[in-house]
C-alpha positions in Angstrom: -0.2 0.1 -0.3 1.3 3.5 -0.6 2.5 5.4 2.4 3.0 2.5 4.6 6.2 0.7 5.2 6.6 -2.8 6.4 8.1 -2.6 9.9 9.8 -5.8 12.1 8.4 -9.1 11.5 6.2 -7.9 8.3 4.3 -5.1 10.8 3.1 -2.6 9.0 4.3 0.9 10.5 1.5 3.1 10.2 -2.5 1.5 10.2 -5.9 2.8 10.1 -8.5 2.7 12.5 -9.7 -0.9 11.2 -6.1 -2.2 11.7 -6.0 -0.3 15.3 -9.6 -2.1 15.9 -8.2 -5.4 15.0 -4.9 -5.4 16.8 -6.6 -4.0 20.3 -9.1 -7.1 20.0 -6.3 -9.8 19.1 -4.6 -8.4 22.3 -7.2 -8.8 24.7 -7.6 -12.4 23.3 -3.8 -13.1 23.5 -3.8 -11.8 27.2 -7.2 -13.7 27.8 -5.5 -17.2 26.7 -2.0 -16.3 28.5 -4.3 -16.1 31.9 -6.0 -18.9 31.1 -2.5 -21.0 29.8 -0.6 -19.5 33.2 -3.6 -21.2 35.6 -3.3 -24.6 33.7 0.3 -24.5 33.8 0.0 -23.5 37.6 -2.3 -26.4 37.9 0.0 -28.8 36.6 3.3 -28.3 37.7 4.6 -31.5 38.8 5.8 -32.2 42.5 10.0 -31.5 42.8 9.6 -29.1 39.7 12.3 -26.4 39.8 9.3 -24.1 39.5 6.3 -23.6 41.7 2.5 -22.6 40.6 3.2 -19.4 42.4 6.2 -18.7 40.2 4.1 -19.2 37.3 1.6 -17.0 38.4 4.0 -14.3 39.0 5.5 -14.2 35.8 2.1 -14.3 34.4 1.4 -11.5 36.2 4.4 -9.7 35.4 3.7 -10.2 31.8 0.1 -8.4 32.1 1.9 -5.4 34.0 4.2 -4.9 30.8 0.8 -5.5 28.3 -0.7 -2.9 30.4 2.5 -0.5 29.5 2.4 -1.4 25.9 -1.1 -0.7 25.4 -0.5 3.0 27.2 2.7 3.5 24.9 0.3 2.3 22.0 -2.4 5.3 22.9 0.5 7.5 23.5 2.0 6.9 20.0 -1.1 7.0 18.3 -2.7 10.2 19.9 0.6 12.2 18.9 2.0 10.6 16.1 4.3 13.0 14.8 6.2 13.1 18.7 9.3 10.9 18.2 9.6 10.2 21.8 6.6 8.6 21.7 7.7 6.2 19.4 10.7 6.0 20.8 8.8 5.0 24.1 6.9 2.6 22.1 9.5 0.6 20.9 11.1 -0.1 24.4 8.4 -0.9 26.0 7.5 -3.2 23.5 10.9 -4.8 23.9 10.3 -5.3 27.6 7.1 -6.6 26.7 8.7 -9.5 24.3 11.7 -10.0 26.5 9.3 -10.8 30.1 7.1 -12.9 27.6 10.2 -14.9 26.3 11.7 -15.4 29.8 8.3 -16.7 30.9 8.4 -18.8 27.9 11.7 -20.1 28.7 11.3 -20.7 32.4 8.0 -22.2 32.9 7.4 -24.3 29.8 10.1 -27.0 30.6 10.0 -29.9 28.7 9.2 -32.1 31.8 6.2 -29.5 32.9 4.9 -29.2 29.5 4.8 -33.0 29.2 3.1 -33.5 32.5 0.5 -31.1 31.2 -0.1 -32.7 28.0 -0.4 -35.7 30.3 -3.6 -34.1 32.4 -5.6 -33.6 29.0 -4.8 -37.4 27.6 -2.0 -36.5 25.2 1.8 -37.3 24.9 4.6 -35.3 24.0 4.7 -37.2 20.7 0.9 -36.5 19.9 2.0 -32.7 20.2 
């Protein structure tokens, strides 16, 4: 499209209100899935695991907090698109959010925890 530049991961750097509304709905759905997943993982952490249910929920809480910061920074950047500080702040908050999410996945979804969780729903690692 004319006037739209592709950014990181193919995301458009500039969008319209339809893109913004769709992104907002997708974000809400993603956060709901994160909460449900964190609860499920916390409920199925095997005894003797290096992580506790509390660790899982605390990490998810941190991601939700960073996501709220990301939404606020995005709103600020959209409200004043000519402000270079808004875009820089959005980029920094985005990096922090992605970092927390990656850390959550790395530290809580160990193979044994994942295998245990799959076993609770009648699946095995081979089926997944």
